[in-house]
N, C-alpha and C positions, 0 to 999 in steps of 0.2 A: 829898581830893586833886582837883584840877581835871582836866577831860578833856584829853587830849593829842592825840587823833586822831579825825577823822570819816571814815568809809569810806562811799562811795556806790557802789552797784552797780545798773546799769540793764540789764535784759534785755528785748529785743524779740522779736517772734514769729519772725523769720527770722535773727536775728543772735545771736552769742554775747554773754556778759555784758561790759559796759563798766564798768570799775572806776576809781574816782577816790579817792585818799587825800589828805586835807587835814590837815596838821599845824597845830594851833591856836596854838601859841606864836608862830611867824612871822607868822601872820595877825593876832594880837593886837598884835604889835610894829608891823606896818604901819599898823594902824588906831588906834594909841595916841593920835594927836592928836584923833581923833573921840571916843575914850573919855574924854579929859580934858574935852572940851566937854560930853559927856553927863553926866559927873560934876558939872560946874558947874550945868548945867540941872536935874539931879536934886536937887541941894542947894537951889537956889532954889525948886523946886516943893515940896520937903519943908517948907521954912520958910514958904512961902505957905499951905500947908494944915495947918500946925502939927503936923507929924510929925517925930519925932526922926530927923535925917538919918543919924546913926551906926547906929541900929538898922535903918533902911531899907536901908542899903548892906550891913550884915552879913547881913541876910536875903536880899538879892539875890545876894550872893556864895554863900551856902549853897544857894540854888536853882540857881545856875550849876554848882556842884560836884556837886549831886545828879543832874545830867543824865548823869553817867558811867554807862555800862551801858545806856543807852536804845537800844532797837531799834525802828525804824519800818519797816513793810512795807506797801506800797501796791500793789494790783493793779487794773488797769483794762483790761478785755478780756484780751488776751494779753501786755500790757506789764506788767512788774514793776519797782518801784523799792524798793530796800532801803537804809536808812540806819542805820549803827551808830555810836554815840558811845562811844569808849573812852579 
């Protein structure tokens, strides 16, 4: 199942956490023209390098779906950035 939501939380030294929720379905719909162009470019690149385009896109889709449940936590000094993909 593909990821549905990206949650970003930023916490500074003197401020409370700033949270941002990004739903991925509307973002994908907005960027669908760019995705169509990327699909065409990817297909041409696969054919140029003699890679099966169907297998390449299936594997890319599996990689995208595998990002569900990914947690990224970055600390720099007293600033913390937390990203969760669910």
